[in-house]
C-alpha positions, 0 to 999 in steps of 0.5 A, spaced: 417 809 538 413 805 533 410 809 528 403 807 526 400 805 521 398 808 514 393 812 513 385 809 512 382 814 507 375 815 507 371 819 502 366 823 505 360 824 499 353 826 498 351 830 492 346 833 495 347 839 499 345 839 507 345 832 508 350 834 514 355 831 510 361 837 513 358 837 519 360 829 519 367 830 517 369 835 522 366 831 529 368 824 526 374 827 525 375 830 532 371 824 535 376 819 532 382 824 535 379 823 541 380 816 541 387 816 540 387 816 532 391 822 528 386 825 524 387 829 517 381 832 513 382 834 506 377 840 504 375 839 498 370 843 498 370 850 495 365 852 500 371 852 505 366 850 510 370 844 514 376 849 514 372 855 517 368 849 523 375 847 525 378 855 527 381 856 520 380 863 518 380 864 511 385 870 511 391 865 514 389 859 507 395 861 503 395 855 501 389 850 499 387 844 496 388 848 491 395 848 490 395 841 492 390 840 487 395 843 481 400 840 484 404 847 486 405 845 494 405 838 498 400 836 503 405 837 508 405 844 505 398 845 505 396 841 512 395 847 518 394 844 524 387 846 529 385 848 536 383 840 536 388 836 538 391 831 533 386 834 527 390 837 521 386 841 516 387 841 509 383 848 508 379 849 502 378 857 498 374 858 493 380 858 488 378 851 488 370 852 483 376 854 477 380 848 479 377 843 474 378 847 468 385 847 469 386 841 470 381 838 465 385 836 460 390 832 464 391 825 463 392 825 471 386 829 473 383 824 476 389 822 480 390 829 483 389 827 490 391 820 491 398 823 488 398 828 494 397 823 499 402 818 496 408 820 501 403 819 507 403 810 505 409 810 508 411 811 515 416 815 515 418 818 522 422 825 520 415 827 519 411 831 525 404 828 523 404 820 521 396 821 519 392 814 521 385 817 518 384 822 513 377 824 511 375 827 504 370 832 505 367 832 497 363 838 494 356 836 495 356 834 487 358 829 484 364 832 480 371 831 478 373 834 485 369 829 488 372 823 483 379 826 486 376 824 493 373 817 491 380 815 486 385 817 493 380 813 498 379 806 501 373 807 501 366 812 501 362 814 508 356 816 505 351 822 510 344 821 509 339 826 512 332 823 515 328 826 511 322 825 505 327 824 500 333 820 503 334 815 498 332 819 492 340 820 488 343 815 493 342 811 487 346 815 483 351 816 488 352 809 488 353 808 482 358 813 481 362 810 486 361 803 482 364 806 476 369 810 479 371 802 483 370 799 476 375 805 472 380 808 477 380 805 484 379 798 483 380 798 492 374 802 492 368 800 497 361 803 501 365 803 509 357 805 510 351 810 510 351 814 516 344 817 518 343 825 521 339 830 523 335 824 526 329 827 528 325 823 535 319 827 535 317 826 528 315 820 526 317 820 519 325 820 521 324 814 524 320 812 517 326 813 513 332 810 517 326 803 517 326 805 509 333 805 508 335 800 513 331 795 509 334 797 503 341 797 504 342 793 510 348 793 514 351 798 509 348 803 514 351 804 521 348 802 528 350 810 530 344 815 528 347 822 528 340 826 531 337 832 530 341 837 535 342 845 536 349 844 539 352 841 533 348 847 529 351 852 534 358 848 533 361 851 526 359 858 528 364 858 534 370 855 529 369 848 534 366 842 532 361 839 537 365 835 541 370 842 543 363 846 544 360 841 548 362 834 549 356 832 553 351 833 549 347 828 544 351 830 538 357 829 540 356 823 544 353 819 537 359 822 533 364 818 538 359 812 537 360 813 531 368 813 531 368 807 535 364 803 531 367 806 524 374 803 528 370 796 528 369 795 522 376 797 520 378 791 524 373 787 521 376 789 514 382 788 516 382 781 518 378 780 513 
């Protein structure tokens, strides 16, 4: 059987909290798996919400991305299977809060995640899983963990909430991406911007969406993630919304987003 290609690594980043970043990581990963991809979600947020949302109990996280960042465990050791077929997670713990101080003096401090992912860039039939997509859930700040996520990635996906201050801070994030590209990772690009929490009953959502598309053009995905109660409920059950309520508008939106991302990937590879 032929092995899949080496994984595409996408960092999900936005320094603002509450924009749907972790929700997008969980549900996009599940949607990609649902259409046949092998997905790893790397939880780089000390809050560990991506791990919790995939049903990983905190007591079972004996190894985490903290150990990964310190170089004390390999990605294969840290990654855990989930209840979602073809989705694994490298879980996070609160220990990550201190990792910045512990690696700050190291010359390779920005490349710890890249180093951990390096073995997976080669196909290996002896491995139980050969990932085709790695989604890095970055913390809601532009700190060393986020820099590690960007330095290890091919591209950045930016979730943007359809609310009044949506564009505020986006320029700072784009500037950070450009700085990482110039100094640490020449391959890095913006994969796209996904509009989240879109409320059809609220004219402000439509106005914000129009403003973002006017400013960012083709960088904005066609797919818009609606504000949907089923998406909000799913994490409390330790499930992605696609497992919690497949027919909900949120589930269907993430499936469309996954298809759109794969289409963009094909275009990038053909270019």
